[in-house]
PLY file of the C-alpha trace (Angstrom):
ply
format ascii 1.0
element vertex 426
property float x
property float y
property float z
element edge 425
property int vertex1
property int vertex2
end_header
-0.08 -0.26 -0.10
1.84 3.09 -1.17
0.17 5.68 1.61
2.45 3.38 3.99
5.74 4.70 2.10
5.87 8.44 2.81
8.54 8.55 0.35
7.07 6.93 -2.35
4.83 10.12 -3.40
7.94 12.46 -3.39
9.58 9.71 -5.51
7.16 9.65 -7.99
6.32 13.05 -8.68
10.13 13.74 -9.15
10.49 11.00 -11.66
6.85 11.72 -13.50
7.90 15.42 -13.93
11.40 14.52 -15.53
9.47 12.27 -17.71
6.82 14.52 -18.63
9.59 17.05 -19.53
11.34 14.22 -21.85
7.81 13.23 -23.45
7.42 16.84 -24.38
10.51 17.36 -26.03
10.78 13.80 -27.79
7.55 14.45 -29.59
8.49 17.70 -30.50
11.67 16.52 -31.73
10.51 13.97 -33.83
7.50 15.23 -35.45
6.84 18.78 -34.13
3.45 17.49 -32.63
2.48 16.57 -35.99
0.76 13.46 -34.32
-1.69 15.21 -32.40
-3.21 17.30 -34.89
-7.07 17.02 -35.24
-6.90 15.60 -38.63
-4.69 12.72 -37.25
-7.69 12.05 -34.94
-10.26 12.08 -37.28
-8.23 9.37 -39.65
-8.37 7.23 -36.57
-4.25 6.84 -36.49
-3.29 4.49 -33.53
-0.11 6.31 -32.57
-1.85 9.85 -32.41
-4.29 7.97 -30.05
-1.62 6.26 -27.84
0.40 9.92 -27.55
-3.04 11.60 -26.46
-3.45 8.90 -23.68
0.07 9.27 -22.57
-0.19 13.12 -22.69
-3.25 12.95 -20.10
-2.25 9.51 -17.87
1.12 11.15 -16.63
-0.46 14.23 -15.06
-3.33 12.55 -13.78
-0.83 10.42 -11.72
1.33 13.92 -11.14
-2.03 15.25 -9.69
-2.13 12.57 -6.79
1.46 12.15 -6.21
2.07 15.99 -5.86
-1.04 16.73 -3.85
-0.43 13.44 -1.38
3.50 15.20 -1.26
1.93 18.08 0.32
-0.35 16.38 2.47
2.10 14.25 4.13
4.51 17.02 4.47
2.22 19.50 6.05
0.25 17.23 8.29
3.69 15.96 9.90
3.77 13.23 12.09
1.73 12.00 15.29
2.09 9.71 18.32
0.02 6.59 17.34
-0.54 3.50 19.33
0.64 0.31 17.18
0.94 -3.16 18.84
0.84 -2.33 22.17
3.22 0.56 21.73
3.50 4.32 21.06
5.00 4.79 17.74
5.81 7.90 15.72
4.53 7.72 12.39
2.84 9.77 9.67
-0.45 11.06 10.54
-3.47 8.88 9.26
-6.16 10.33 7.41
-8.54 10.62 10.29
-6.25 13.05 12.03
-5.99 15.12 9.04
-7.57 18.51 8.64
-10.96 18.88 7.10
-9.54 20.74 3.85
-7.21 17.80 3.45
-9.53 15.12 4.11
-11.54 16.85 1.10
-8.70 15.92 -1.20
-8.53 12.11 -0.47
-11.43 11.16 -3.00
-10.15 13.57 -6.04
-6.89 12.48 -5.76
-7.83 8.29 -5.21
-10.18 9.11 -8.45
-7.07 10.86 -9.99
-4.70 7.64 -9.40
-7.25 5.18 -10.78
-7.54 7.04 -13.84
-3.68 7.12 -14.39
-3.86 3.40 -13.75
-6.74 2.96 -16.56
-5.27 5.05 -19.19
-1.56 3.36 -18.38
-2.88 -0.17 -19.00
-5.39 0.88 -21.72
-2.16 2.48 -23.66
-0.15 -1.00 -22.95
-3.37 -3.03 -24.30
-3.34 -0.77 -27.39
0.46 -1.42 -27.48
-0.48 -4.76 -28.90
-2.45 -3.27 -31.49
0.33 -1.26 -32.78
2.31 -4.10 -33.13
0.20 -5.28 -35.87
0.21 -1.70 -37.41
4.29 -2.01 -37.20
4.17 -5.46 -39.16
1.89 -4.44 -41.60
3.52 -1.19 -42.34
7.45 -2.75 -42.32
7.07 -6.40 -43.46
3.45 -6.32 -45.05
2.30 -8.94 -43.39
-0.35 -9.30 -40.41
0.98 -9.67 -37.08
-2.29 -11.01 -35.40
-6.00 -11.98 -36.44
-8.88 -9.27 -36.87
-10.78 -10.56 -33.93
-7.29 -10.51 -31.75
-6.93 -6.95 -32.52
-10.97 -6.07 -31.71
-10.36 -8.01 -28.39
-7.76 -5.82 -27.50
-9.53 -2.82 -28.31
-12.58 -3.80 -26.61
-10.43 -4.54 -23.67
-8.84 -1.46 -23.60
-12.20 0.32 -23.23
-13.02 -2.08 -20.26
-9.95 -1.41 -18.58
-10.26 2.25 -18.79
-13.74 1.97 -17.01
-12.79 -0.89 -14.48
-10.63 1.34 -12.13
-12.65 4.11 -11.63
-15.78 1.64 -10.64
-13.19 -0.32 -8.41
-12.71 3.05 -6.71
-16.13 4.05 -6.56
-17.14 0.44 -5.38
-14.94 0.02 -2.53
-15.16 3.22 -1.16
-18.12 2.23 0.53
-18.38 2.08 4.36
-18.78 -1.56 4.28
-15.59 -2.30 3.39
-12.40 -1.86 4.98
-11.12 1.82 4.51
-7.71 0.47 2.85
-9.36 -1.79 0.31
-10.04 1.47 -1.76
-6.58 1.46 -2.20
-5.38 -2.20 -1.86
-8.10 -3.62 -4.60
-7.23 -0.89 -7.65
-3.44 -1.53 -6.92
-4.15 -5.32 -7.08
-6.12 -5.35 -10.24
-3.41 -2.53 -11.63
-0.80 -5.48 -11.08
-2.35 -8.41 -12.29
-3.27 -6.42 -15.70
0.32 -5.73 -15.68
1.48 -9.22 -15.67
-0.96 -10.18 -18.18
0.31 -7.34 -20.71
3.79 -8.93 -19.76
2.63 -12.24 -20.62
1.30 -10.67 -23.86
5.06 -8.95 -24.13
6.40 -12.57 -24.23
4.07 -13.89 -26.81
4.65 -10.90 -28.84
8.52 -11.77 -28.92
7.75 -15.27 -30.48
5.84 -13.51 -33.13
8.72 -11.11 -33.78
11.18 -13.79 -33.95
8.83 -15.83 -36.56
8.47 -12.38 -38.54
12.24 -11.60 -38.74
12.66 -15.21 -40.11
9.79 -14.43 -43.06
11.76 -11.13 -43.95
15.23 -12.50 -44.01
14.85 -13.19 -48.00
13.18 -9.66 -48.48
15.16 -7.44 -50.93
15.85 -4.74 -48.56
16.25 -7.42 -45.58
19.24 -5.23 -43.85
16.85 -2.20 -43.23
13.92 -4.06 -42.26
15.60 -6.28 -39.75
17.30 -3.30 -38.33
14.05 -1.55 -37.48
12.38 -4.73 -36.44
15.44 -5.58 -33.79
14.98 -2.00 -32.55
11.29 -3.19 -31.29
12.24 -6.37 -30.24
14.80 -5.02 -27.67
12.17 -2.47 -26.37
9.61 -5.14 -26.14
12.01 -7.19 -24.31
13.21 -4.64 -21.95
9.46 -3.58 -21.69
8.46 -7.20 -20.74
10.79 -7.71 -17.92
9.93 -4.14 -16.49
6.20 -4.98 -16.47
7.05 -8.30 -14.74
8.89 -6.42 -11.63
6.28 -3.59 -11.56
3.66 -6.21 -11.46
5.17 -8.28 -8.67
5.98 -5.61 -6.48
2.10 -4.43 -6.65
0.71 -7.61 -6.52
2.86 -8.85 -3.47
2.22 -5.52 -1.55
-1.41 -5.67 -2.22
-1.79 -9.29 -1.61
-0.11 -8.42 2.23
-2.40 -5.93 2.37
-5.51 -8.26 2.38
-3.93 -10.48 5.10
-4.38 -10.01 8.83
-0.55 -9.71 9.63
0.42 -7.40 6.81
3.87 -8.18 7.34
5.55 -6.54 4.78
3.51 -3.43 4.76
4.15 -3.68 8.61
7.94 -3.19 8.40
8.78 0.30 7.17
11.99 -0.96 5.02
10.16 -4.02 2.89
7.34 -1.24 2.50
9.73 1.29 1.11
11.69 -1.12 -0.66
8.76 -2.51 -2.80
7.17 1.18 -3.57
10.85 2.55 -4.59
11.28 -0.54 -7.05
7.57 -0.53 -8.60
8.20 3.37 -8.83
11.38 2.59 -11.00
9.80 0.44 -13.12
6.48 2.30 -13.64
9.12 5.12 -15.16
10.93 2.84 -17.36
7.61 1.64 -18.63
6.47 4.95 -19.65
9.92 5.85 -21.23
9.93 2.61 -23.10
6.34 3.48 -24.50
7.60 6.79 -25.78
10.59 5.47 -27.26
8.25 2.79 -29.15
5.67 5.27 -30.27
8.19 8.26 -31.21
11.46 6.18 -32.08
14.54 8.17 -33.75
14.55 9.46 -37.58
16.88 6.31 -38.46
14.04 4.34 -37.74
11.07 5.68 -39.22
12.70 8.25 -42.20
12.19 6.30 -45.12
14.19 8.51 -47.37
17.43 8.56 -45.38
19.05 4.84 -46.32
19.99 3.59 -49.45
17.40 0.91 -49.68
14.69 3.36 -48.92
16.06 5.48 -51.78
16.12 2.28 -54.26
12.33 1.09 -53.04
11.45 4.91 -53.68
12.84 4.90 -57.13
10.67 1.80 -58.07
7.20 3.51 -56.64
5.08 5.19 -58.86
4.67 8.75 -58.27
1.83 8.71 -56.08
3.31 6.26 -53.83
6.55 8.43 -53.53
4.74 11.40 -52.27
2.66 9.33 -49.84
6.20 8.05 -48.55
7.96 11.17 -48.48
5.15 12.77 -46.47
5.70 11.73 -43.06
8.49 10.70 -40.98
6.54 7.85 -39.53
6.55 5.66 -42.76
8.40 2.53 -42.37
10.21 0.45 -45.45
7.77 -1.42 -47.01
8.51 -5.00 -47.83
9.14 -6.59 -50.91
10.31 -10.43 -51.97
13.58 -10.59 -52.92
13.53 -12.00 -56.83
17.07 -13.15 -57.34
18.86 -12.56 -61.06
20.14 -15.47 -62.86
23.78 -15.52 -62.89
24.56 -14.46 -66.51
28.15 -12.80 -66.91
28.91 -11.08 -70.19
32.13 -10.97 -71.89
32.74 -9.88 -75.43
36.03 -11.41 -76.71
36.98 -10.61 -80.50
35.84 -13.34 -82.94
38.45 -16.04 -82.59
38.13 -19.42 -84.27
40.03 -21.14 -81.46
37.10 -20.49 -79.31
35.71 -23.35 -81.26
38.00 -26.42 -80.54
36.62 -28.36 -83.64
36.13 -25.75 -86.28
38.23 -26.29 -89.01
37.02 -22.93 -90.75
36.05 -19.78 -89.80
32.82 -20.73 -87.52
29.38 -19.49 -88.34
28.46 -18.39 -85.02
24.97 -19.67 -83.88
23.23 -19.92 -80.48
23.71 -23.30 -78.66
19.74 -23.69 -79.14
19.88 -23.65 -82.94
19.35 -26.81 -84.73
22.45 -25.89 -86.99
24.87 -25.93 -84.08
25.05 -29.47 -82.93
27.90 -29.09 -80.76
27.03 -27.66 -77.29
29.84 -27.91 -75.27
31.13 -24.99 -73.65
33.90 -22.61 -75.42
36.15 -22.40 -72.45
36.13 -23.04 -69.14
37.82 -20.81 -66.55
37.86 -21.40 -62.79
35.36 -23.63 -62.84
32.87 -21.21 -65.09
31.91 -22.56 -68.64
31.88 -19.89 -71.42
28.76 -20.35 -73.92
27.71 -18.30 -76.87
24.24 -16.59 -76.05
21.29 -14.46 -77.55
22.23 -11.81 -79.96
24.77 -11.48 -82.67
26.40 -8.02 -82.88
24.00 -5.54 -81.17
24.85 -2.36 -80.10
28.63 -3.14 -79.73
28.93 -5.32 -82.77
30.41 -8.34 -80.58
29.04 -11.25 -79.56
27.94 -11.85 -76.10
29.07 -14.82 -74.05
27.56 -16.29 -70.57
29.59 -18.00 -67.87
28.04 -20.77 -65.65
29.06 -22.68 -62.48
30.12 -25.82 -62.94
32.18 -28.22 -60.98
33.79 -30.17 -63.80
36.93 -29.91 -65.71
38.50 -26.85 -66.91
40.34 -25.93 -70.38
42.50 -23.09 -68.87
45.19 -24.13 -71.14
43.16 -24.22 -74.54
41.68 -20.67 -73.09
45.11 -19.21 -72.34
46.10 -19.53 -76.13
43.62 -17.38 -77.31
44.87 -14.16 -78.86
41.98 -12.07 -77.04
43.22 -13.73 -73.62
47.02 -13.00 -73.94
46.23 -9.57 -75.17
44.38 -9.16 -71.60
40.70 -10.37 -71.57
39.01 -9.75 -68.37
35.86 -10.90 -66.60
34.77 -10.38 -63.36
32.48 -13.80 -62.37
31.04 -14.15 -59.17
31.28 -17.13 -56.76
28.43 -18.34 -54.40
0 1
1 2
2 3
3 4
4 5
5 6
6 7
7 8
8 9
9 10
10 11
11 12
12 13
13 14
14 15
15 16
16 17
17 18
18 19
19 20
20 21
21 22
22 23
23 24
24 25
25 26
26 27
27 28
28 29
29 30
30 31
31 32
32 33
33 34
34 35
35 36
36 37
37 38
38 39
39 40
40 41
41 42
42 43
43 44
44 45
45 46
46 47
47 48
48 49
49 50
50 51
51 52
52 53
53 54
54 55
55 56
56 57
57 58
58 59
59 60
60 61
61 62
62 63
63 64
64 65
65 66
66 67
67 68
68 69
69 70
70 71
71 72
72 73
73 74
74 75
75 76
76 77
77 78
78 79
79 80
80 81
81 82
82 83
83 84
84 85
85 86
86 87
87 88
88 89
89 90
90 91
91 92
92 93
93 94
94 95
95 96
96 97
97 98
98 99
99 100
100 101
101 102
102 103
103 104
104 105
105 106
106 107
107 108
108 109
109 110
110 111
111 112
112 113
113 114
114 115
115 116
116 117
117 118
118 119
119 120
120 121
121 122
122 123
123 124
124 125
125 126
126 127
127 128
128 129
129 130
130 131
131 132
132 133
133 134
134 135
135 136
136 137
137 138
138 139
139 140
140 141
141 142
142 143
143 144
144 145
145 146
146 147
147 148
148 149
149 150
150 151
151 152
152 153
153 154
154 155
155 156
156 157
157 158
158 159
159 160
160 161
161 162
162 163
163 164
164 165
165 166
166 167
167 168
168 169
169 170
170 171
171 172
172 173
173 174
174 175
175 176
176 177
177 178
178 179
179 180
180 181
181 182
182 183
183 184
184 185
185 186
186 187
187 188
188 189
189 190
190 191
191 192
192 193
193 194
194 195
195 196
196 197
197 198
198 199
199 200
200 201
201 202
202 203
203 204
204 205
205 206
206 207
207 208
208 209
209 210
210 211
211 212
212 213
213 214
214 215
215 216
216 217
217 218
218 219
219 220
220 221
221 222
222 223
223 224
224 225
225 226
226 227
227 228
228 229
229 230
230 231
231 232
232 233
233 234
234 235
235 236
236 237
237 238
238 239
239 240
240 241
241 242
242 243
243 244
244 245
245 246
246 247
247 248
248 249
249 250
250 251
251 252
252 253
253 254
254 255
255 256
256 257
257 258
258 259
259 260
260 261
261 262
262 263
263 264
264 265
265 266
266 267
267 268
268 269
269 270
270 271
271 272
272 273
273 274
274 275
275 276
276 277
277 278
278 279
279 280
280 281
281 282
282 283
283 284
284 285
285 286
286 287
287 288
288 289
289 290
290 291
291 292
292 293
293 294
294 295
295 296
296 297
297 298
298 299
299 300
300 301
301 302
302 303
303 304
304 305
305 306
306 307
307 308
308 309
309 310
310 311
311 312
312 313
313 314
314 315
315 316
316 317
317 318
318 319
319 320
320 321
321 322
322 323
323 324
324 325
325 326
326 327
327 328
328 329
329 330
330 331
331 332
332 333
333 334
334 335
335 336
336 337
337 338
338 339
339 340
340 341
341 342
342 343
343 344
344 345
345 346
346 347
347 348
348 349
349 350
350 351
351 352
352 353
353 354
354 355
355 356
356 357
357 358
358 359
359 360
360 361
361 362
362 363
363 364
364 365
365 366
366 367
367 368
368 369
369 370
370 371
371 372
372 373
373 374
374 375
375 376
376 377
377 378
378 379
379 380
380 381
381 382
382 383
383 384
384 385
385 386
386 387
387 388
388 389
389 390
390 391
391 392
392 393
393 394
394 395
395 396
396 397
397 398
398 399
399 400
400 401
401 402
402 403
403 404
404 405
405 406
406 407
407 408
408 409
409 410
410 411
411 412
412 413
413 414
414 415
415 416
416 417
417 418
418 419
419 420
420 421
421 422
422 423
423 424
424 425
């Protein structure tokens, strides 16, 4: 229970103020607040919706922490009987002034709204993975049913926490339950989202395997690996945060309240939970607003190459925003055909008794389809056209494992004059 750790309010307030300043700076740096334009919301852009949720969720939690910090320091301490002894501790709520007691209900609801918006954002993150997969690899990350399920779950989560606060604020429940139950539900939901993060990691690995043979695999994999790393760190932070809240809340429901009754254990768990919570917010910001190197389609070689192959309308769409991702295209490997243009030399036909009449190997008049030469395991064959733009016959080289005719090839006047070719080897 966070109210038993006095330092927790000040710690969270300082961390969230610094985080919110970073959030505003990050959104301005990446897209100059373009994602918050009304047109983006009318189009239903998922990134804009999630940015807006973050922008209002942190202030709700800040209101709770700043108000609680002021009350804690102004009310001070009191001598309270505890376990048969007199202990000095922070004043309990019943000993506060009337003005401070009137702030309890608004601050409690403010915290629950912050929980609602954060869990809703984390659920929408699962939908964001599907958007990312469709933008980068042109493949679906989840089924349409699963996508709609996360949207419905997000709406229910936003409504759930204020309802829990309203229900357990009634006098028929223990006064501490209005804090314990929402925090227990919050910890359980974070744990479920962490499990979804683990499942998303397996899906990312499958997606990476599918895109290894794409034409722009290097750029696609660099972008996917960025989000894979962030998702892994986010999953670990969610597990830590959820474990702290579940353990403290479950202990608060017991009679002994061993962990909450000891100052050190209560402060330790709350401090760890606060740190993990700030890391979660930070990672969400970095996922929704990555660097230009991750989102800018025009600043990489592969991006420029793909833009050159796009129709002019698609180029305009791709260059209109820094938030587009490199599109996926299957890679079609070209045939390994290497051209050289040696001078017409009868010695290239080993069985020729007169100047050869050059024919294509597929011609019925050309019965001998043996290679003209074999050099370093590469056969030379006459191909396609005679003459052409250069007025010379073109030849192709094919990889083989058999014998070589290097001695015969070396006798060619063209080779003695420095015939060069640039074969590729697998």
